[in-house]
DSSP file (Angstrom, degrees, kcal/mol; ACC not computed):
  #  RESIDUE AA STRUCTURE BP1 BP2  ACC     N-H-->O    O-->H-N    N-H-->O    O-->H-N    TCO  KAPPA ALPHA  PHI   PSI    X-CA   Y-CA   Z-CA
    1    1 A X              0   0    0      0, 0.0     2,-0.3     0, 0.0     0, 0.0   0.000 360.0 360.0 360.0 129.3   15.4   26.5   23.3
    2    2 A X        -     0   0    0      2,-0.0     2,-0.5     0, 0.0     0, 0.0  -0.816 360.0-147.5-111.6 149.9   13.0   27.6   26.0
    3    3 A X        -     0   0    0     -2,-0.3     2,-0.5     2,-0.0     0, 0.0  -0.974  15.4-145.9-114.7 121.6    9.2   28.2   25.8
    4    4 A X        -     0   0    0     -2,-0.5     2,-0.5     3,-0.0     3,-0.3  -0.753  12.7-160.4 -89.3 129.7    7.9   31.0   28.0
    5    5 A X        +     0   0    0     -2,-0.5    -2,-0.0     1,-0.2     0, 0.0  -0.916  68.0  28.1-110.2 133.4    4.5   30.3   29.4
    6    6 A X  S    S+     0   0    0     -2,-0.5    -1,-0.2     3,-0.1    -2,-0.0   0.655  71.3 122.6  97.9  17.4    2.3   33.2   30.7
    7    7 A X  S    S-     0   0    0     -3,-0.3    -2,-0.0     2,-0.0    -3,-0.0  -0.010  90.1 -98.2-100.5  31.9    3.5   36.1   28.6
    8    8 A X        +     0   0    0      1,-0.2     2,-0.3     0, 0.0    -3,-0.0   0.798  63.0 168.8  62.1  34.7    0.0   36.7   27.2
    9    9 A X        -     0   0    0      1,-0.0     2,-0.4     2,-0.0    -1,-0.2  -0.588  20.9-150.5 -74.9 139.6    0.5   34.9   23.9
   10   10 A X        -     0   0    0     -2,-0.3     2,-0.6     2,-0.0    -1,-0.0  -0.917   3.4-147.5-113.0 137.5   -2.8   34.3   22.1
   11   11 A X        +     0   0    0     -2,-0.4     2,-0.3     3,-0.0     3,-0.2  -0.926  24.2 177.5-105.6 120.0   -3.4   31.4   19.7
   12   12 A X        +     0   0    0     -2,-0.6    -2,-0.0     1,-0.2     0, 0.0  -0.917  58.5   9.7-123.8 149.2   -5.7   32.3   16.8
   13   13 A X  S    S+     0   0    0     -2,-0.3     2,-0.3     1,-0.2    -1,-0.2   0.870  84.1 162.8  53.7  43.4   -6.9   30.2   13.9
   14   14 A X        -     0   0    0     -3,-0.2    -1,-0.2     1,-0.1    -3,-0.0  -0.649  37.1-157.8 -92.2 148.8   -5.5   27.0   15.4
   15   15 A X    >>  +     0   0    0     -2,-0.3     3,-1.4     2,-0.1     4,-0.7   0.091  44.1 138.3-110.7  21.5   -6.6   23.6   14.2
   16   16 A X  T 34 S+     0   0    0      1,-0.3    -2,-0.1     2,-0.2     0, 0.0  -0.512  76.4  15.3 -67.4 129.3   -5.6   21.8   17.4
   17   17 A X  T 34 S+     0   0    0     -2,-0.3     3,-0.3     1,-0.0    -1,-0.3   0.146 109.4  83.6  91.9 -20.1   -8.2   19.3   18.2
   18   18 A X  T <4 S+     0   0    0     -3,-1.4    -2,-0.2     1,-0.2    -3,-0.0   0.601  84.2  58.5 -88.3 -12.6   -9.8   19.5   14.8
   19   19 A X  S  < S+     0   0    0     -4,-0.7     2,-0.3     2,-0.1    -1,-0.2   0.463  76.6 113.7 -95.4  -1.9   -7.4   17.0   13.4
   20   20 A X        -     0   0    0     -3,-0.3     2,-0.8     1,-0.1    -4,-0.0  -0.554  54.8-154.1 -74.1 128.9   -8.2   14.2   15.8
   21   21 A X        -     0   0    0     -2,-0.3     2,-0.7     2,-0.0    -1,-0.1  -0.895   6.2-155.3-107.0 105.5   -9.9   11.3   14.0
   22   22 A X        -     0   0    0     -2,-0.8     2,-0.8     1,-0.0     5,-0.1  -0.718   7.0-154.4 -84.8 116.9  -12.0    9.4   16.5
   23   23 A X        -     0   0    0     -2,-0.7     2,-0.2     4,-0.1    -2,-0.0  -0.817  13.7-176.1 -96.4 107.8  -12.4    5.8   15.3
   24   24 A X     >  -     0   0    0     -2,-0.8     4,-2.4     1,-0.1     5,-0.2  -0.470  43.2-100.7 -88.4 171.7  -15.6    4.2   16.6
   25   25 A X  H  > S+     0   0    0      1,-0.2     4,-1.7     2,-0.2     5,-0.1   0.898 123.9  47.5 -60.6 -41.0  -16.3    0.6   15.9
   26   26 A X  H  > S+     0   0    0      2,-0.2     4,-2.1     1,-0.2    -1,-0.2   0.905 111.9  49.5 -68.4 -41.5  -18.7    1.5   13.0
   27   27 A X  H  > S+     0   0    0      1,-0.2     4,-2.1     2,-0.2    -2,-0.2   0.896 111.7  48.1 -66.0 -41.0  -16.3    4.0   11.4
   28   28 A X  H  X S+     0   0    0     -4,-2.4     4,-2.0     2,-0.2    -1,-0.2   0.849 110.4  52.0 -70.6 -32.7  -13.4    1.5   11.5
   29   29 A X  H  X S+     0   0    0     -4,-1.7     4,-2.0    -5,-0.2    -2,-0.2   0.917 111.0  47.2 -67.4 -42.6  -15.5   -1.3   10.0
   30   30 A X  H  X S+     0   0    0     -4,-2.1     4,-1.3     1,-0.2    -2,-0.2   0.892 113.0  48.6 -65.8 -39.1  -16.6    1.0    7.1
   31   31 A X  H  X S+     0   0    0     -4,-2.1     4,-1.0     1,-0.2    -1,-0.2   0.878 110.1  52.2 -67.9 -37.6  -13.1    2.1    6.5
   32   32 A X  H  < S+     0   0    0     -4,-2.0     3,-0.4     1,-0.2    -2,-0.2   0.877 109.9  48.4 -67.0 -37.6  -11.9   -1.5    6.5
   33   33 A X  H  < S+     0   0    0     -4,-2.0    -1,-0.2     1,-0.2    -2,-0.2   0.782 104.0  61.6 -72.1 -27.1  -14.5   -2.6    4.0
   34   34 A X  H  < S+     0   0    0     -4,-1.3    -1,-0.2    -5,-0.2     2,-0.2   0.783  87.3  86.6 -72.7 -26.6  -13.6    0.4    1.7
   35   35 A X  S  < S-     0   0    0     -4,-1.0     2,-0.1    -3,-0.4     0, 0.0  -0.518  79.4-127.9 -76.1 140.7  -10.0   -0.9    1.2
   36   36 A X     >  -     0   0    0     -2,-0.2     4,-1.8     1,-0.1     5,-0.2  -0.307  25.4-104.0 -80.5 170.9   -9.5   -3.4   -1.5
   37   37 A X  H  > S+     0   0    0      1,-0.2     4,-2.3     2,-0.2     8,-0.2   0.883 122.0  54.0 -61.8 -38.5   -7.7   -6.7   -1.1
   38   38 A X  H  4 S+     0   0    0      1,-0.2    -1,-0.2     2,-0.2     7,-0.1   0.848 108.7  48.4 -66.6 -34.1   -4.6   -5.3   -2.8
   39   39 A X  H  4 S+     0   0    0      1,-0.2     3,-0.4     2,-0.1    -1,-0.2   0.824 115.8  43.6 -74.8 -30.8   -4.4   -2.3   -0.4
   40   40 A X  H  < S+     0   0    0     -4,-1.8    -2,-0.2     1,-0.2    -1,-0.2   0.808 127.7  25.7 -83.6 -29.8   -4.8   -4.5    2.7
   41   41 A X     X  +     0   0    0     -4,-2.3     4,-2.0    -5,-0.2    -1,-0.2  -0.514  65.2 150.8-133.9  65.7   -2.4   -7.3    1.6
   42   42 A X  H  > S+     0   0    0     -3,-0.4     4,-2.0     1,-0.2     5,-0.1   0.869  77.3  48.9 -69.3 -34.6    0.2   -6.0   -0.8
   43   43 A X  H  > S+     0   0    0      2,-0.2     4,-2.1     1,-0.2    -1,-0.2   0.927 112.0  48.0 -70.9 -44.0    3.0   -8.4    0.2
   44   44 A X  H  > S+     0   0    0      1,-0.2     4,-2.2     2,-0.2    -2,-0.2   0.906 112.4  49.9 -62.2 -41.6    0.7  -11.5   -0.1
   45   45 A X  H  X S+     0   0    0     -4,-2.0     4,-2.4     1,-0.2    -1,-0.2   0.890 109.5  50.6 -65.5 -40.0   -0.5  -10.3   -3.5
   46   46 A X  H  X S+     0   0    0     -4,-2.0     4,-2.2     2,-0.2    -1,-0.2   0.867 110.1  50.4 -67.3 -34.8    3.0   -9.8   -4.7
   47   47 A X  H  X S+     0   0    0     -4,-2.1     4,-2.3     2,-0.2    -2,-0.2   0.921 111.2  48.5 -66.4 -43.5    4.0  -13.3   -3.6
   48   48 A X  H  X S+     0   0    0     -4,-2.2     4,-2.2     1,-0.2    -2,-0.2   0.915 113.1  47.4 -62.9 -43.3    1.0  -14.8   -5.4
   49   49 A X  H  X S+     0   0    0     -4,-2.4     4,-2.3     1,-0.2    -1,-0.2   0.909 112.5  48.5 -66.2 -42.2    1.8  -12.9   -8.6
   50   50 A X  H  X S+     0   0    0     -4,-2.2     4,-2.3     2,-0.2    -1,-0.2   0.879 111.4  50.2 -67.8 -36.4    5.5  -13.8   -8.5
   51   51 A X  H  X S+     0   0    0     -4,-2.3     4,-2.3     2,-0.2    -2,-0.2   0.921 111.3  48.5 -65.9 -42.6    4.7  -17.5   -7.9
   52   52 A X  H  X S+     0   0    0     -4,-2.2     4,-2.1     1,-0.2    -2,-0.2   0.895 112.3  48.9 -64.4 -39.6    2.2  -17.6  -10.8
   53   53 A X  H  X S+     0   0    0     -4,-2.3     4,-2.1     2,-0.2    -1,-0.2   0.908 110.6  50.9 -65.8 -42.0    4.7  -15.9  -13.1
   54   54 A X  H  X S+     0   0    0     -4,-2.3     4,-0.7     1,-0.2    -2,-0.2   0.896 110.7  47.9 -62.9 -40.9    7.4  -18.4  -12.1
   55   55 A X  H >< S+     0   0    0     -4,-2.3     3,-0.7     1,-0.2     4,-0.3   0.896 110.5  52.5 -66.7 -39.6    5.1  -21.3  -12.8
   56   56 A X  H >< S+     0   0    0     -4,-2.1     3,-1.2     1,-0.2    -2,-0.2   0.882 106.7  52.9 -62.4 -38.6    4.2  -19.8  -16.2
   57   57 A X  H 3< S+     0   0    0     -4,-2.1    -1,-0.2     1,-0.2    -2,-0.2   0.645  98.3  66.1 -74.3 -13.3    7.8  -19.5  -17.1
   58   58 A X  T << S+     0   0    0     -3,-0.7    -1,-0.2    -4,-0.7    -2,-0.2   0.568  73.9 117.4 -82.4  -8.6    8.5  -23.1  -16.3
   59   59 A X  S X  S-     0   0    0     -3,-1.2     3,-1.1    -4,-0.3     4,-0.2  -0.242  71.5-126.2 -61.5 150.1    6.3  -24.3  -19.2
   60   60 A X  T >  S+     0   0    0      1,-0.2     3,-1.6     2,-0.1     4,-0.5   0.651  96.3  79.8 -76.6 -15.5    8.1  -26.3  -21.9
   61   61 A X  T >> S+     0   0    0      1,-0.3     4,-1.5     2,-0.2     3,-0.5   0.682  75.1  77.7 -68.6 -13.4    7.0  -24.2  -24.8
   62   62 A X  H <> S+     0   0    0     -3,-1.1     4,-2.7     1,-0.2    -1,-0.3   0.786  83.3  65.4 -64.6 -25.3    9.6  -21.6  -24.0
   63   63 A X  H <> S+     0   0    0     -3,-1.6     4,-2.4     1,-0.2    -1,-0.2   0.915 102.8  46.7 -61.2 -41.7   12.2  -23.9  -25.5
   64   64 A X  H <> S+     0   0    0     -3,-0.5     4,-2.1    -4,-0.5    -1,-0.2   0.876 111.5  50.8 -68.6 -37.1   10.5  -23.4  -28.9
   65   65 A X  H  X S+     0   0    0     -4,-1.5     4,-2.3     2,-0.2    -2,-0.2   0.919 111.8  47.3 -65.2 -43.6   10.4  -19.6  -28.4
   66   66 A X  H  X S+     0   0    0     -4,-2.7     4,-2.7     1,-0.2     5,-0.2   0.908 111.4  50.7 -65.3 -42.3   14.1  -19.6  -27.5
   67   67 A X  H  X S+     0   0    0     -4,-2.4     4,-1.9    -5,-0.2    -1,-0.2   0.892 110.5  50.1 -62.6 -38.3   15.0  -21.7  -30.5
   68   68 A X  H  X S+     0   0    0     -4,-2.1     4,-1.1     2,-0.2    -2,-0.2   0.927 111.8  47.0 -65.0 -44.8   13.0  -19.4  -32.7
   69   69 A X  H >X S+     0   0    0     -4,-2.3     4,-0.7     1,-0.2     3,-0.5   0.904 112.9  49.0 -65.6 -40.4   14.8  -16.3  -31.4
   70   70 A X  H >< S+     0   0    0     -4,-2.7     3,-0.7     1,-0.2    -1,-0.2   0.841 106.2  58.1 -66.4 -31.9   18.2  -17.9  -31.7
   71   71 A X  H 3< S+     0   0    0     -4,-1.9    -1,-0.2     1,-0.2    -2,-0.2   0.759  96.9  62.5 -69.0 -24.0   17.3  -18.9  -35.3
   72   72 A X  H <<        0   0    0     -4,-1.1    -1,-0.2    -3,-0.5    -2,-0.2   0.788 360.0 360.0 -70.0 -26.5   16.8  -15.2  -36.1
   73   73 A X    <<        0   0    0     -4,-0.7    -1,-0.2    -3,-0.7    -2,-0.2   0.411 360.0 360.0-104.1 360.0   20.4  -14.4  -35.4
């Protein structure tokens, strides 16, 4: 595929250059503060939640819950 240059093509209603997002120090700091902890660290948050769930499931009262459920059947 070739692109011919110089055949009097006109570009109208173009958004080239309008989509550039210039990040200054102030703009990037404000954007960084706007994100929540969960948006900035999703993997760390999922590890913390899974560890807390695992520790909760290790409690000994689950034996009584399992015995109750088995007793229903």
